[in-house]
C-alpha positions, 0 to 999 in steps of 0.5 A, spaced: 415 413 876 423 411 874 423 403 874 429 398 873 427 393 868 430 386 865 432 383 858 428 379 854 429 372 852 426 371 845 418 372 847 420 371 854 424 374 860 431 372 861 432 369 868 439 373 868 436 379 864 440 386 864 437 392 867 436 399 864 438 403 871 443 407 867 438 411 863 433 413 868 429 419 868 432 424 873 432 430 877 436 436 880 440 439 885 440 446 888 443 453 885 440 460 883 438 462 876 443 467 873 444 470 866 446 476 862 438 478 863 436 481 870 433 475 874 431 480 880 425 482 876 419 481 880 414 480 874 413 479 867 412 486 865 415 486 858 410 480 857 416 476 854 415 470 859 421 472 863 420 469 870 424 470 877 427 464 880 421 465 885 417 464 879 420 458 877 419 455 884 412 457 884 410 454 878 414 447 878 410 442 882 411 435 885 407 429 882 405 423 886 402 418 882 399 412 886 397 405 882 398 398 881 404 397 876 408 390 874 415 390 875 419 385 871 424 384 877 419 384 883 412 382 880 406 386 881 407 392 886 400 394 889 398 401 891 405 403 889 406 411 889 412 414 885 414 421 885 416 426 879 416 433 877 412 438 872 410 445 871 404 449 870 403 452 863 396 455 864 393 459 870 387 454 870 391 448 872 394 445 866 401 442 867 406 439 863 410 432 865 412 426 863 408 420 860 412 415 864 410 419 871 403 419 870 400 413 865 397 407 868 396 411 875 390 410 879 390 417 882 395 423 882 396 428 887 400 434 886 404 439 890 404 446 888 409 451 890 412 447 896 405 446 899 404 440 904 397 440 902 396 436 895 391 438 889 388 432 885 389 432 878 387 428 872 390 426 866 388 430 859 392 427 854 399 423 853 404 421 848 408 415 849 413 416 844 414 424 846 414 422 853 410 428 855 403 428 858 398 434 860 395 434 867 389 438 869 389 440 877 383 442 881 383 450 882 385 456 878 389 462 879 396 458 878 403 461 877 405 459 870 411 458 866 412 460 858 416 457 853 422 460 851 421 463 844 428 461 841 431 455 840 436 453 845 443 453 842 450 449 845 453 453 851 446 456 853 446 457 861 440 453 863 437 450 870 433 444 872 428 445 877 424 440 880 423 435 886 429 429 885 429 422 889 422 424 892 424 429 896 418 434 897 424 440 898 424 444 891 431 444 888 435 447 882 441 446 879 445 449 874 449 447 867 449 449 860 447 446 853 452 441 851 449 438 845 443 442 842 441 436 837 442 429 841 439 423 840 432 422 843 432 414 842 431 411 849 428 405 852 422 409 854 421 414 848 423 416 841 424 424 841 426 428 835 428 434 838 433 433 845 437 437 848 443 434 852 445 438 858 450 438 864 445 441 870 445 435 874 438 431 875 436 425 878 430 420 878 424 424 881 425 430 877 422 427 871 417 432 867 420 438 871 422 444 867 429 446 864 429 453 864 434 459 861 436 465 865 430 468 864 426 463 867 423 461 860 422 453 859 427 451 853 426 443 855 422 438 859 427 433 863 426 426 862 432 422 862 439 422 865 446 418 865 449 418 872 455 414 869 457 419 864 453 425 867 449 427 861 442 429 862 437 430 857 431 434 856 425 434 850 426 441 847 421 446 847 421 446 839 418 439 840 414 439 846 410 445 845 406 443 839 405 436 842 403 439 849 398 443 845 395 437 842 395 434 849 391 440 852 385 439 848 385 431 850 388 428 844 393 423 845 399 423 841 403 417 838 400 413 844 396 406 845 395 408 853 401 404 856 407 405 860 412 401 857 420 400 856 424 397 851 427 391 853 432 386 849 435 379 851 442 376 850 439 372 844 437 378 841 430 378 842 426 384 844 419 387 846 416 393 850 415 391 857 408 394 859 408 396 867 401 399 867 395 400 862 391 407 862 384 404 863 379 405 857 385 406 852 386 402 846 391 398 849 386 396 855 380 395 850 385 390 846 386 386 853 393 388 854 395 388 861 401 390 866 406 385 865 405 383 858 411 384 853 409 387 846 413 383 841 410 385 834 406 391 832 403 391 825 407 385 824 414 389 825 418 386 831 419 392 835 425 394 840 430 390 836 435 396 838 433 397 845 429 403 844 422 405 842 424 407 835 420 402 831 414 402 836 413 409 835 415 409 827 409 404 827 404 409 831 407 415 827 405 412 820 398 410 822 392 415 825 390 414 832 384 410 830 387 405 825 387 398 826 394 395 828 395 388 829 399 386 835 402 380 838 403 380 846 407 375 850 403 374 857 409 372 861 405 370 867 402 364 863 407 363 858 402 365 853 402 368 846 396 372 844 395 376 838 389 381 836 388 388 834 389 395 837 382 398 835 380 392 833 379 384 835 381 383 842 387 379 844 386 371 844 391 366 846 394 363 839 397 357 842 398 354 849 400 347 850 397 347 857 390 349 854 391 344 847 393 338 851 391 339 858 384 335 857 388 329 853 393 328 858 391 325 865 393 330 871 398 329 876 402 323 872 407 318 876 412 323 878 413 327 884 411 334 882 414 337 889 410 343 888 404 346 884 408 350 879 416 351 878 418 357 882 424 359 878 426 358 871 434 359 868 436 360 861 441 355 858 445 354 852 449 349 848 456 348 849 457 352 842 452 358 844 448 357 838 441 355 841 438 357 848 432 356 852 429 357 859 428 351 863 426 350 870 431 351 875 430 344 878 432 341 871 439 343 874 443 337 870 445 340 863 449 337 858 450 342 852 455 337 848 454 337 840 454 330 837 454 327 830 448 323 828 448 316 825 447 320 818 453 323 819 450 330 820 453 335 825 448 337 830 448 342 836 444 340 842 442 342 849 438 337 854 436 338 861 433 334 867 433 333 874 437 327 873 439 326 865 440 319 866 433 317 870 430 322 864 433 317 859 432 311 862 425 312 865 418 315 864 418 318 872 423 324 871 421 330 866 426 333 862 428 336 855 432 336 849 433 341 844 437 340 837 438 344 831 442 343 825 443 346 818 445 340 815 438 338 816 435 344 812 433 340 806 429 335 811 421 337 812 419 337 819 414 332 818 420 327 816 424 329 822 418 327 827 417 320 823 425 319 825 424 321 832 418 318 834 418 312 830 418 307 836 414 311 840 408 308 839 411 301 841 411 304 848 406 310 848 399 311 845 400 316 839 395 321 839 397 324 833 400 330 829 398 337 829 401 343 826 406 348 830 407 355 829 410 361 833 413 368 832 420 365 829 418 357 827 413 353 823 413 346 823 409 340 827 408 336 833 407 329 835 404 327 842 404 321 845 401 319 852 401 313 857 408 312 856 411 306 859 404 304 862 405 310 866 401 317 866 407 320 862 406 324 856 412 326 851 411 331 846 416 332 840 416 339 836 420 339 829 420 346 826 424 351 821 425 358 820 422 362 814 428 361 810 428 354 811 436 354 813 436 349 819 431 344 822 430 344 830 427 339 834 424 340 841 423 334 846 419 334 852 417 329 857 411 331 862 410 327 868 406 332 872 401 337 871 406 343 872 411 340 866 405 343 862 408 350 864 415 348 863 413 346 856 410 352 854 416 356 857 420 352 853 416 353 847 416 360 848 423 361 849 427 356 845 431 360 840 437 359 835 442 365 834 448 362 832 451 357 827 448 350 827 
């Protein structure tokens, strides 16, 4: 189930996100086994797990997983099928594959020994962090592979078996172990023992076996870099112990998601969830496909673009422990907080929900459509602040300025027409300003300064506290501005260390501007010198 995922912009996906295609789980090409051992033996007479090339092929399976997944680029993909590989380790139908191949799938079909007729299978156990899964095939008397008894050293001849690119024809490629202890920190796994090899693999061979010259499994293929021609497998020394637990129906370092670490250009990060296993702790908490997990146990996760921080938290806690979790629901722009194995997720703040009853729907501006179709990330001229705004707000000014108080400020503002936004109540727009020169000023004081004259032309609805994952402060709401149905929101906030003060002003003239307001408040961030 290889997928391309974009980057994250603070607690929301950046419109110009990058992809992770260069490090996707991969597959193989065609070549025979060969080593100093005699590969022509037709059976495991020695009882040491040796297998012929035909044995390896017979025990390697293709897995087709069908379900509904949420892709960050294309959105919800309903009834989509993805193909991966695996291999049988017991005659009664237990097979090993990758977590990212099977988790979140509605059902699995497994093709054994090149058969055209699929066998049904169910997932017994998964490990998100080790990217391993064990599935149970219907039936029995299956051919099997054994784990290699020794560690795989650099220079060992190896062979990657599987079904790359969704092709039903079995393939095999040859290479050597080029590094016996490669880094296992990737966007979709955090593995302690990883083999780097050069037996060519491609997407679709995820979960297939990497075997030695005697057909014994030295690793489970799970990643490849097409640009550098580096391929990676989870070493048998780690996989065998984890697989034994999974075979007993026990999940390991897992809450039940099929996820990928993503990082935005502004340094924001999280775990993009493409699907969730029904009945899992993540499912019980209310996490859904398309969510971005931004914090786990109050730790900001995926800051280095890998699953390491996320997995460190899971490894430091027992499977049933209660874990605090924060999630961005990108579809609605809501931030939710709750617990794994505890209280389900609840929306912590949404201006649409908070203010929708206070402001008359519609407004005087022409909404054009019920929602804004696209958002873009904009920055000030210095690159110190950024924010996501509707693409229709294409009139942008990012020039810094010095206030009447002599303090320098960075500033970016956007609207369909900035002059009309400044001069009327009929056009929506936004102003984002930040300054370290205001560090000693309380957010409430700044609100008094920015909204001091608002009550003369608007109805002042009062002041409320404001808090998001990065900033704390307050906001003022004004309605009925200029005799229209327009509303004006001013937020003033600061980071925990109080090193600067930031303000966000948004003019609302139509119902869809509430969505824009939530998007702006979920994405504004200060990353440079202000």
